[in-house]
TIDRENVEX-451233 format. One record per residue (C-alpha): chain; residue number from 1; y, z, x; residue in one letter. Coordinates in steps of 0.25 Angstrom, whole numbers, plus 5000, padded with zeros to 4 digits. Example, Ala and Ser with C-alpha at 12.3 -4.5 7.8 and 13.67 -1.06 7.14 Angstrom:
c,k,py,pz,px,r
A,1,4982,5031,5049,A
A,2,4996,5029,5055,S
END
This chain:
c,k,py,pz,px,r
A,1,5477,5503,5272,M
A,2,5475,5489,5267,M
A,3,5472,5479,5278,R
A,4,5483,5468,5278,S
A,5,5478,5457,5287,T
A,6,5483,5443,5286,V
A,7,5475,5431,5292,I
A,8,5480,5417,5292,R
A,9,5481,5405,5301,N
A,10,5490,5406,5313,F
A,11,5504,5401,5311,Q
A,12,5515,5398,5321,Q
A,13,5523,5410,5318,A
A,14,5511,5419,5322,D
A,15,5513,5414,5337,M
A,16,5520,5427,5342,P
A,17,5509,5436,5335,L
A,18,5498,5428,5341,L
A,19,5504,5430,5355,G
A,20,5504,5445,5352,D
A,21,5490,5444,5347,F
A,22,5485,5437,5359,Y
A,23,5491,5447,5369,Q
A,24,5485,5458,5361,A
A,25,5471,5452,5361,V
A,26,5470,5448,5375,T
A,27,5478,5459,5382,K
A,28,5469,5465,5393,G
A,29,5456,5458,5389,K
A,30,5450,5444,5389,K
A,31,5448,5438,5375,V
A,32,5444,5424,5370,V
A,33,5457,5421,5363,F
A,34,5460,5407,5357,W
A,35,5474,5402,5356,W
A,36,5478,5396,5343,I
A,37,5480,5382,5347,G
A,38,5489,5371,5341,P
A,39,5495,5373,5327,E
A,40,5484,5363,5321,E
A,41,5474,5374,5325,N
A,42,5480,5385,5318,W
A,43,5472,5383,5305,E
A,44,5460,5388,5314,N
A,45,5468,5401,5318,V
A,46,5468,5413,5310,Y
A,47,5477,5426,5313,C
A,48,5476,5440,5307,A
A,49,5489,5448,5305,F
A,50,5492,5462,5301,E
A,51,5506,5468,5300,N
A,52,5512,5455,5307,E
A,53,5503,5456,5319,Q
A,54,5492,5446,5322,M
A,55,5479,5455,5323,V
A,56,5469,5443,5324,G
A,57,5467,5429,5327,K
A,58,5455,5419,5325,G
A,59,5453,5404,5326,Q
A,60,5442,5394,5326,V
A,61,5440,5381,5333,E
A,62,5430,5370,5334,V
A,63,5424,5370,5348,I
A,64,5413,5359,5346,N
A,65,5413,5349,5335,A
A,66,5400,5341,5336,V
A,67,5401,5326,5334,Q
A,68,5391,5319,5325,D
A,69,5380,5313,5334,G
A,70,5379,5325,5343,S
A,71,5366,5332,5345,L
A,72,5361,5339,5332,H
A,73,5361,5353,5338,E
A,74,5376,5352,5341,S
A,75,5385,5362,5334,K
A,76,5399,5362,5330,H
A,77,5406,5375,5337,T
A,78,5418,5382,5331,I
A,79,5423,5394,5338,Y
A,80,5432,5405,5333,L
A,81,5441,5415,5341,N
A,82,5445,5428,5334,L
A,83,5453,5439,5340,K
A,84,5460,5452,5335,V
A,85,5469,5462,5341,L
A,86,5462,5472,5350,P
A,87,5465,5484,5340,E
A,88,5458,5475,5329,K
A,89,5445,5472,5337,E
A,90,5437,5482,5328,S
A,91,5443,5476,5315,D
A,92,5432,5467,5311,Y
A,93,5438,5466,5297,E
A,94,5450,5458,5304,L
A,95,5439,5450,5312,Y
A,96,5432,5447,5299,N
A,97,5445,5442,5292,E
A,98,5448,5433,5304,L
A,99,5434,5428,5306,Y
A,100,5433,5424,5291,E
A,101,5445,5415,5293,K
A,102,5439,5409,5305,L
A,103,5425,5407,5300,Y
A,104,5430,5400,5287,N
A,105,5439,5391,5296,R
A,106,5427,5388,5304,A
A,107,5419,5384,5292,L
A,108,5431,5374,5288,E
A,109,5431,5368,5302,I
A,110,5416,5366,5301,K
A,111,5418,5357,5290,Q
A,112,5425,5347,5299,L
A,113,5414,5346,5309,L
A,114,5401,5337,5307,S
A,115,5391,5343,5297,A
A,116,5380,5338,5306,N
A,117,5381,5350,5315,Y
A,118,5381,5365,5314,E
A,119,5393,5373,5317,T
A,120,5394,5386,5325,I
A,121,5405,5396,5325,L
A,122,5407,5403,5338,C
A,123,5416,5414,5345,V
A,124,5418,5417,5359,G
A,125,5423,5430,5365,N
A,126,5423,5437,5379,F
A,127,5412,5447,5380,G
A,128,5423,5458,5381,T
A,129,5428,5455,5366,E
A,130,5417,5464,5361,V
A,131,5423,5467,5347,R
A,132,5425,5452,5344,N
A,133,5411,5448,5349,N
A,134,5405,5460,5340,Q
A,135,5413,5455,5328,F
A,136,5406,5441,5329,F
A,137,5393,5445,5333,V
A,138,5391,5458,5324,E
A,139,5400,5455,5312,E
A,140,5398,5440,5311,K
A,141,5384,5437,5317,G
A,142,5389,5428,5328,F
A,143,5378,5425,5339,K
A,144,5379,5424,5354,H
A,145,5381,5409,5357,L
A,146,5384,5409,5372,N
A,147,5393,5415,5383,T
A,148,5404,5407,5389,L
A,149,5407,5410,5404,Y
A,150,5421,5407,5410,T
A,151,5419,5405,5425,M
A,152,5430,5402,5436,S
A,153,5429,5396,5450,R
A,154,5439,5398,5461,D
A,155,5442,5383,5466,L
A,156,5448,5388,5479,K
A,157,5434,5392,5483,K
A,158,5424,5382,5490,R
A,159,5417,5373,5480,I
A,160,5403,5369,5485,E
A,161,5401,5354,5486,S
A,162,5388,5349,5477,I
A,163,5382,5336,5478,N
A,164,5374,5328,5468,L
A,165,5360,5327,5474,L
A,166,5353,5319,5463,Q
A,167,5353,5304,5466,P
A,168,5358,5295,5455,G
A,169,5369,5304,5450,L
A,170,5384,5300,5450,Q
A,171,5396,5309,5446,W
A,172,5411,5306,5444,D
A,173,5423,5312,5438,Y
A,174,5422,5306,5424,W
A,175,5434,5304,5415,K
A,176,5427,5300,5402,M
A,177,5439,5291,5400,S
A,178,5433,5284,5387,T
A,179,5427,5288,5374,I
A,180,5414,5283,5378,E
A,181,5413,5291,5390,E
A,182,5418,5304,5383,E
A,183,5406,5302,5373,K
A,184,5396,5300,5384,E
A,185,5400,5313,5390,Y
A,186,5400,5320,5376,L
A,187,5386,5315,5373,E
A,188,5381,5322,5385,V
A,189,5389,5334,5384,E
A,190,5384,5336,5370,A
A,191,5370,5335,5375,E
A,192,5373,5347,5384,I
A,193,5380,5356,5374,W
A,194,5376,5351,5360,P
A,195,5382,5364,5354,D
A,196,5395,5363,5361,A
A,197,5399,5348,5363,E
A,198,5412,5346,5370,L
A,199,5416,5335,5360,G
A,200,5426,5324,5362,I
A,201,5439,5332,5359,N
A,202,5436,5343,5369,R
A,203,5432,5333,5379,L
A,204,5445,5326,5378,R
A,205,5452,5340,5379,E
A,206,5445,5342,5392,Y
A,207,5449,5328,5397,K
A,208,5464,5331,5394,N
A,209,5464,5343,5404,N
A,210,5470,5340,5418,Q
A,211,5460,5335,5429,F
A,212,5449,5334,5419,W
A,213,5437,5327,5424,T
A,214,5422,5326,5421,S
A,215,5412,5327,5433,I
A,216,5400,5319,5427,T
A,217,5387,5316,5434,I
A,218,5378,5304,5429,R
A,219,5365,5298,5432,E
A,220,5364,5283,5429,N
A,221,5376,5284,5421,G
A,222,5372,5296,5412,D
A,223,5379,5309,5412,I
A,224,5371,5320,5418,I
A,225,5381,5331,5420,G
A,226,5396,5333,5419,S
A,227,5407,5343,5421,A
A,228,5422,5343,5417,M
A,229,5434,5349,5425,A
A,230,5449,5350,5423,W
A,231,5461,5358,5425,Q
A,232,5466,5368,5414,E
A,233,5477,5379,5416,D
A,234,5477,5377,5432,E
A,235,5462,5380,5432,M
A,236,5450,5370,5433,G
A,237,5440,5369,5422,V
A,238,5426,5365,5422,I
A,239,5419,5361,5409,E
A,240,5407,5355,5403,D
A,241,5398,5356,5415,V
A,242,5384,5350,5411,F
A,243,5372,5344,5417,V
A,244,5362,5337,5408,R
A,245,5348,5345,5406,K
A,246,5340,5336,5415,Q
A,247,5349,5336,5427,W
A,248,5351,5351,5427,R
A,249,5348,5360,5439,K
A,250,5351,5349,5449,Q
A,251,5364,5354,5454,G
A,252,5372,5345,5445,I
A,253,5380,5356,5438,A
A,254,5384,5362,5451,K
A,255,5389,5348,5456,F
A,256,5397,5347,5443,L
A,257,5403,5360,5445,L
A,258,5407,5359,5460,T
A,259,5412,5345,5457,T
A,260,5421,5350,5446,A
A,261,5426,5362,5454,L
A,262,5429,5353,5466,T
A,263,5437,5344,5457,Y
A,264,5445,5355,5451,L
A,265,5448,5361,5465,K
A,266,5453,5347,5469,E
A,267,5463,5347,5458,K
A,268,5469,5359,5464,G
A,269,5464,5370,5454,L
A,270,5460,5384,5459,K
A,271,5450,5388,5449,E
A,272,5440,5382,5439,A
A,273,5434,5388,5427,K
A,274,5423,5384,5417,L
A,275,5416,5390,5405,M
A,276,5401,5391,5405,V
A,277,5394,5392,5392,D
A,278,5380,5398,5395,T
A,279,5371,5409,5395,E
A,280,5363,5404,5407,N
A,281,5365,5412,5420,E
A,282,5360,5400,5428,K
A,283,5371,5392,5422,A
A,284,5382,5402,5426,L
A,285,5376,5403,5440,N
A,286,5378,5388,5442,L
A,287,5393,5390,5439,Y
A,288,5393,5403,5448,K
A,289,5387,5395,5459,S
A,290,5399,5386,5460,V
A,291,5409,5397,5461,G
A,292,5412,5400,5446,F
A,293,5413,5415,5441,E
A,294,5412,5420,5427,V
A,295,5426,5425,5422,T
A,296,5423,5427,5407,D
A,297,5411,5427,5397,E
A,298,5414,5422,5383,E
A,299,5403,5426,5373,K
A,300,5401,5416,5361,R
A,301,5395,5419,5348,F
A,302,5392,5410,5336,F
A,303,5387,5408,5321,I
A,304,5383,5396,5314,E
A,305,5394,5391,5305,L
A,306,5388,5386,5291,Y
END
């Protein structure tokens, strides 16, 4: 029987079918599923239909667009998300048809980014999404990039009080209220993560969240460490925790974490979460030492996008 699959961009009329698709894909298991976003994003969303049923969906998005003047080793990062119905998880022909659309769209998006930096195309799935991960690794040659750990912390439990022991250090809740202050922060942040710079747009998205603040430590006016905290869906969020290299292993990261936890608890929140992008067991142990527990592991893979 001839295959009759139609693949096209998402349309408003597809919304009921998308709801059915989401329920089928997520029923009884955890998957990394992206929502379609606003209508202006739908040119990045492709859906596969068979017999008036949505059987697959994929989309692409720029996660990190490197600005000219950043470190030479920085890379643009485009992510994709591709899901099919459970009964289609062994149908690599369907995967390939959707992937081709996503890959070509990623190439189009790449042309809008600075040509001075390389671009990588990435995908992230939970480790339990075996078939999906096998497709990207075995069929498309994606290589392991890192593992993203989701961790949570009960704010009702006692939070240890940590002091800054090093003389000459000052900290405060920094609002980054000017463009100059935002640029100052982003320059240091890019030094820490040259392959995954936050960028001005995402920084401002973070700042729009309720109770957003940046806990920032300085020496002689220079940033040496920072962490952000805010509320999201009744839960506290801690993000962008970093300490510059020469100041590590001196208890500064632990101070940032416990200060952020205390801040969120004082806002009346009951739980905090964060995501840790690391393969380093010592780094995970730092978060565990202040009460965080791992709740999910997302494996990420990549290829160079030429």
